[in-house]
C-alpha positions in Angstrom: 112.0 65.0 90.7 111.1 66.0 87.2 112.1 69.1 85.3 109.8 72.1 84.7 109.3 71.1 81.1 108.3 67.6 82.1 105.9 69.0 84.7 104.2 71.2 82.1 104.1 68.3 79.7 102.2 66.2 82.3 99.8 69.1 83.0 99.3 69.6 79.3 98.6 65.9 78.9 96.1 66.2 81.7 94.3 69.2 80.1 93.5 66.8 77.2 91.9 64.2 79.4 88.2 63.2 79.0 86.1 63.3 82.1 86.2 59.5 82.2 90.0 59.5 82.0 90.2 62.0 84.8 88.0 59.8 87.0 90.3 56.8 86.3 93.3 58.9 87.4 91.4 59.9 90.6 90.9 56.3 91.4 94.6 55.6 90.9 95.4 58.6 93.1 93.4 56.9 96.0 95.8 54.0 95.7 98.9 56.1 95.2 98.2 59.4 97.0 101.8 60.7 96.7 102.1 60.1 93.0 103.1 63.6 91.7 102.7 62.5 88.0 99.0 61.7 88.5 98.5 65.0 90.5 100.1 67.1 87.8 97.9 65.5 85.1 94.8 66.1 87.2 96.0 69.7 87.9 96.0 70.2 84.1 92.6 68.7 83.8 91.0 70.6 86.6 92.9 73.8 85.6 90.5 73.9 82.7 87.5 72.3 84.3 87.5 74.4 87.5 85.2 77.0 86.0 82.5 74.4 85.2 81.3 73.9 88.7 82.2 74.1 92.4 83.2 70.5 92.6 85.8 70.9 90.0 87.1 74.1 91.6 87.5 72.3 94.9 89.4 69.4 93.2 91.7 72.0 91.5 92.2 73.9 94.8 92.9 70.7 96.7 95.6 69.7 94.2 97.3 73.1 94.4 97.2 73.0 98.2 98.6 69.4 98.3 101.6 70.5 96.2 102.2 73.5 98.4 101.9 71.5 101.6 103.8 68.4 100.6 106.4 69.7 98.2 107.0 73.3 99.3 110.0 73.8 97.0 108.2 72.5 93.9 109.0 74.5 90.8 105.3 74.8 89.8 104.6 77.2 92.7 103.6 80.6 91.5 103.2 79.6 87.9 100.0 80.2 86.1 98.8 76.6 86.6 98.9 76.9 90.4 97.9 80.5 91.0 94.8 81.1 93.1 93.3 84.5 92.3 93.5 86.9 95.2 90.4 88.9 94.1 88.2 85.9 93.4 89.3 83.8 96.4 91.1 85.9 99.0 90.9 83.3 101.7 92.4 80.6 99.5 95.0 83.0 98.1 96.1 83.9 101.6 96.3 80.2 102.6 98.5 79.5 99.6 100.9 82.3 100.4 
């Protein structure tokens, strides 16, 4: 398991990805679906891109839910990068609780 700083560094790295680079990581994720490093990078990417369209929002939300469901004690829970807004998305917010 990585430290909180390492997790944020991976997410920050992801926030700087191009669309092409994010798609390459998505392909890697299909081959290694439990790879947390890839998921954190994509979380950083989609954390910024989620407001561009519904597809990006869904990818972001799915990454958040994957971490919640598969690593319930992960230190990223509840931090700004993984927060689902209770006013904008009450159903998703309640699911994440």
